[in-house]
Each structure stands twice: as structure tokens, then as C-alpha cells.
DRENGU-681074 format. One line per field, with one value per residue (C-alpha): x, y, z. Coordinates in pm, whole numbers, plus 50000, padded with zeros to 5 digits. Each point is the difference from the previous one (the first is absolute). Example, Ala and Ser with C-alpha at 12.3 -4.5 7.8 and 13.67 -1.06 7.14 Angstrom:
c1 51230_50137
c2 49550_50344
c3 50780_49934
END
This chain:
c1 53004_49884_49772_50164_49808_50082_49871_49851_50209_49969_49717_50103_49965_49665_49872_50111_49814_49679_50031_50055_49656_49837_50174_49915_49637_50025_49848_49749_49642_49876_50257_49980_50367_50058_50147_50374_49994_49740_50189_50332_49857_49841_50329_50242_50097_49921_49675_49806_49979_49954_50369_50080_49907_49986_50321_50035_50226_49964_50169_50045_50079_50231_50060_50220_50045_49625_49753_49771_49833_49945_49872_49956_50037_49811_49985_49690_50041_49656_49834_50215_49911_49631_49956_50257_50214_50358_49960_50190_49808_50092_49855_50070_50095_50033_50212_50028_49883_50330_50033_50356_49893_49709_50206_50283_49766_49814_50322_50139_49694_49964_50363_49956_49683_50165_50295_49747_49851_49682_49850_49747_49986_49665_49868_49963_49940_50101_50069_49628_49663_49993_50276_49920_49991_49914_50115_49738_49897_49679_49891_50311_49784_49826_50108_50207_49962_50224_49961_50087_50288_50000_50232_50041_49857_50348_50077_49767_50179_50328_49857_49864_50316_50196_49781_49758_49641_49681_49964_49690_49797_49813_49716_49919_49659_49880_49668_49749_49887_49618_49856_49705_50072_49724_49760_50026_50363_49905_49728_50229_50273_49759_49892_50362_50075_49708_50050_50366_49999_50235_50052_50229_50233_49944_50348_50069_50368_50302_50181_49718_50014_50376_49996_49700_49973_50322_50143_49658_49980_50322_49904_49678_50191_50230_49698_49791_50279_50195_49858_50080_50294_50337_49862_50217_49892_50159_50181_49952_50294_49878_49649_50125_50228_49702_49789_50268_50038_49635_49791_50126_49765_49638_49664_49757_49715_50178_50058_49732_50055_49737_49996_49785_49829_50333_50166_50215_50095_49844_50002_50171_50005_50282_50011_50194_49971_50214_50353_50108_49991_50155_50286_50059_50039_50211_50250_50119_50041_49781_50204_49972_49641_49929_49835_49759_49899_49939_49796_49799_49923_49859_49774_49874_49960_49745_50187_50012_50255_49856_50307_49881_49685_49991_49747_50093_49977_49723_49781_50071_49711_49753_49941_50232_50138_49662_50074_50335_49845_49698_50238_50287_49818_49751_50281_50187_49705_49937_50361_50003_50175_49888_50217_50171_50309_50032_50325_50128_49781_50111_49825_49906_49842_49643_49857_50171_49939_49632_49919_50050_49711_49762_50177_50086_50359_50267_50304_50254_50339_50173_50335_50210_50264_50242_50208_50284_50233_50360
c2 49475_50339_50043_50032_50177_49905_50167_49757_50025_49668_49780_49735_50247_50121_49643_49973_50326_49857_49658_50151_50165_49676_49779_50237_49888_49651_49849_50279_49882_50354_50136_49967_49986_50124_49791_50057_50058_50280_50192_49952_50134_50295_50096_49951_50246_49888_49846_50268_50325_50203_49944_50200_50320_49903_49999_49693_49838_49663_49911_49670_49981_49725_49882_49703_49959_49942_50226_50150_50285_50182_50335_50179_50374_50163_50352_50030_50330_49988_49970_50278_50231_49905_50054_50278_49832_49886_49651_49677_49675_49685_49663_49627_50037_49700_49939_49782_50144_50170_50375_50005_49845_50236_50305_49900_49938_50329_50194_49860_50093_50340_50088_49901_50210_50304_49967_50029_50320_49850_50138_49733_49621_49826_49651_49713_50093_49863_50161_50051_49934_49665_49878_49880_50290_50079_49817_49783_50161_49804_49651_49793_49690_50045_49849_50229_50035_49996_50379_50097_50000_49774_50093_49896_50237_50089_50188_50279_50032_50042_50264_50205_49965_50131_50311_49909_50125_49926_50159_49815_49684_49753_49772_49654_49835_49642_49991_49716_49904_49986_49669_50189_50346_50249_50077_50374_49994_49850_50261_50288_49861_49991_50359_50119_49806_50155_50352_50020_49754_49757_49627_49736_49844_49635_49854_49699_49924_50113_50088_50236_50170_50053_50105_50234_50123_49960_50337_50167_49857_50171_50322_50002_49931_50292_50231_49857_49974_50319_50184_49719_50011_49976_49879_50054_49941_49706_50052_49768_49774_49960_49916_49714_49882_49967_49837_49734_49966_49985_49880_49642_49897_50099_49847_50152_49966_50218_50294_50261_50274_50266_50213_50285_50034_50108_49684_50205_49809_50190_49750_49680_49741_49747_49716_49676_49685_50024_49869_50024_49629_49914_50246_49856_49654_50126_50163_50251_49775_49875_49681_49715_50027_50371_50032_49719_50171_50328_49826_49815_50330_50136_49701_49934_50274_50155_50327_50281_50282_50328_50158_50303_50205_50326_50234_50279_50342_50110_49710_50000_50048_49879_49648_49829_49779_49827_49856_49865_49836_49862_49820_49902_49892_49787_49821_49960_49832_49780_49880_49912_50302_50066_50300_50285_50185_50363_50160_50269_50312_50339_50079_50338_49842_50001_49948_49664_49875_50101_49759_49701_50115_49806_49675_49814_50107_50059_50231_49738_50150_50335_50100_50313_50206_50164_50316_50184_50291_49903
c3 52062_49872_49702_49659_49722_49642_49686_49747_49684_49816_49872_50248_50287_49866_50006_50363_50067_49853_50164_50345_49987_49884_50255_50288_49965_49855_50316_50071_49952_49922_49753_49621_49895_49644_49723_49984_49623_50036_50268_49823_49674_50179_50166_49710_49729_49649_50120_50188_49795_50320_50066_49689_50185_50369_50204_50220_50253_50175_50329_50184_50373_50126_50355_50086_49623_49953_49818_50265_49812_49672_49876_49667_49953_49712_49861_49783_49809_49838_50342_50144_49712_50002_50374_50039_50264_50037_50142_49975_50044_50185_49906_49990_50365_50232_50308_50306_50332_50080_50058_49875_49669_49930_50103_49765_49707_50034_50059_49675_49795_50174_49933_49636_49969_50160_49762_49715_50144_50145_50321_50105_49999_49973_49946_49965_49636_49663_49665_49929_50162_49824_50230_50350_50247_50360_50313_50168_50331_50073_49897_50060_50048_49663_49670_49783_49624_49695_49969_50359_50247_50302_50287_50362_50266_50129_49676_50113_50334_49813_49762_50287_50208_49701_49983_49722_50030_49810_49657_49878_50071_49783_50107_49870_50017_49994_49815_50006_49650_50011_49882_49855_49865_50103_49716_50068_49886_49665_49952_50091_49776_49705_50065_49997_49680_49816_50134_49893_49708_50172_49961_50146_49742_49916_50051_49778_50058_50202_49677_49906_50339_49976_49634_50005_50356_50201_49891_50046_50353_50107_49820_50204_50322_49923_49978_50282_50258_49932_50303_50247_50240_49828_49668_49694_49644_49824_49673_49702_50087_50359_49883_49784_50281_50235_49729_49966_50378_50107_49708_50011_50279_49975_49914_49754_50247_50258_49765_49923_49742_49933_49683_49873_49662_49845_50132_50239_50314_50290_50288_50101_50273_50005_50250_50020_50207_50312_49942_50365_50083_49663_50060_50346_49848_49710_50243_49742_49699_49716_49978_50052_50128_50051_49659_50090_50327_49813_49731_50263_50176_49673_49956_50353_50257_50233_50063_49744_50008_49871_49843_49808_49970_49811_49842_49760_50173_49760_50118_50372_50244_49736_50126_49751_50280_50007_49654_50119_50306_49814_49765_50229_50317_49810_49818_50329_50172_49696_50007_50368_50150_50358_50091_49820_50126_49897_49896_50242_49990_50128_50328_49850_49690_50132_49651_49980_50353_50004_49716_50233_50222_49773_50090_50317_50063_50262_50003_50105_49902_49994_49854_50019_49822_50243_49950_50173_49916_49931
END
């Protein structure tokens, strides 16, 4: 039977769209399947403020009356204006290893994009850089993370067969947490603090972090990341959406905030215990036991996911990262973490990647955004 493509038009169909991506990897020992409620909220109007200005379309592929693939098409006008291009994005893409299925999915999203006046299709990308992005091209036998895409190796063969080429790559590193932090780091950190009148904030409660610093954190990210590939500044509504989405699960001892003498936030490091094994056990749902697996991961873990690191442009190249490491790595070792997984870092971002040279580390994964004219 030939492939049938159906546009997602109801909440029931959107749930099927989300569950297909989760169930594709429910038995994969490397993938970190998302929680259904998080993906559903991210993709539905009335929940995600990005959908107030982004145009979207979601397609499901059927074969023999079974769902065999999915893909989202996104037009992000802020990104197009910021970077002066006319691109449509594809994301939330999964399919069985069948050429007919992948061809039908990408034809559907390409035809939609062309009808909207777009001239290129690139991805996998989301609405913003805070969505998972980049297809895995190396490291299929490594554990994925909550913040990244896992895909089977055959996806890349399909992309290339369909005419997609590399647009940009990210690298990911696995860093060994030193049991004893070198004294020279402490000394250098103190010198930087005194020279620029900086201090790490003493965090007393999660409520305080959210109330006093959550908005400042995203304001800093908007400034620090604006020159990076495809980055678009978040508006106020988006900031509060991501605060609600991501600030539920974190520990005070894995967050470092650095302020100057005016109490301006000038640097941050945000990490969380790895939720990969918990998400694998949860299988997309917090109930009946998913919540317990997530809570357990917060309390007992030896792997730390380094989600965000940022320094205000006015303080970059001044050694401020040493303050973040002196605080975070010491706490990590104290709390039993053995390894730390970095978030994807642009291969061209030498400033970021060079900071791991002070630690035992390995570049163990790579992911890619593909592009093609349509």
C-alpha cells in the first residue's frame, strides 16, 4: 500500500503525532524520550507563545493504516528577519527506514513551505534554540539527553539521498568531574572576582531563583547568544513559557549565578542531574510512576548535564568562566557526580570548546542541521 500523508488538525491527532516520536524509541537504550505533556504543550497553540507568530504545519505518514512517520514544518519570521533569509524549518521528524515514507513526508513539508514563499528548508530545528535541534550524526551508541535529539543512523542516509547538505554542526563533550579541583583554578577565580567586583550569588531556595533571577537569566541568554547560529531573541511571553517549562527540575547546587557590584547578572551556569534513564523508564508519562523516576534522578545521580553557560558580552574573555567552574565542579564532586555531559556547542565556537581543555574530556557526539533549496 502506498504512503498516505495526513495533516494534523485535531488535538487527538496531535497527541498521536507526539506519541509516535516517543514510541519510536521506547526500547532504545540510548534515547531520552520526552514527556508527552511537554512536547504536546510545546506544539499546541494557546500554550507555546511562539505559535502566536510562527506558522506551523504537522504531518503524519500512514502505511497499511499504521503511522510510520511524522514531520513538523515551521516558518520562524523572527529568525528569517534576524538572519536575512527566507527559510522554512523542519523538526519533530521521525520515520521508519522506508524511502517512500521519508520522500512523502519531506515532499509534503516542502510543498507547504513553497506555498508560503520560502526558498530553503533546513533542520531539524524547533521554534527557538531552546527546543531540541540538530540530527545526531556521530555517537549513536552514547546516551542521549533531555535537551537533544536522538535518531537512528539511517535518518542521515535519507536526508542526504533527498538532497540535504550540511549547514552547521555541533559537538558534545563528556567531561570527567575532578575529585580534587586544582588550586590554581581557585586562585585565578579569586583574582577575577576582585578585579571586576564579581561574586557568585548565594542561592537559598528555588522560589528565590525563579522570582529574582529567572527573567534575568533569559535576558542574559538573549544578549550572550545573539551572535550564534540561528539564534533569535525571546519575547517576554516566550521567556515565561520556558521558565514554566524548564524551571521545575533543578537543584540549587547545580546552578551558579554571578553578579557584579550593581547586582547585574553577568554570568550563569545551569546544570541538572541526567534524566535520561528516568525518561526511559517513564516512557513518555509522569503517571503512574514517571514522577517517581524523575524525582529519584534528582536525588541520586552520578551524571550531570551541563545545560547552559553564558557570560555577558562585556565580560567575555576576562576569565569569568573560572568562577563558574570553581563553584559548579566543586559542588558536583561533593555530591557524587563523576561525569558531566555538555550541551551541544557549535563547532565554530572555539571560545566555548577550549574551556574543556583544563579537564579530562572526550568529544563523543556530533549533530547537524541540514539544508536544501526547495
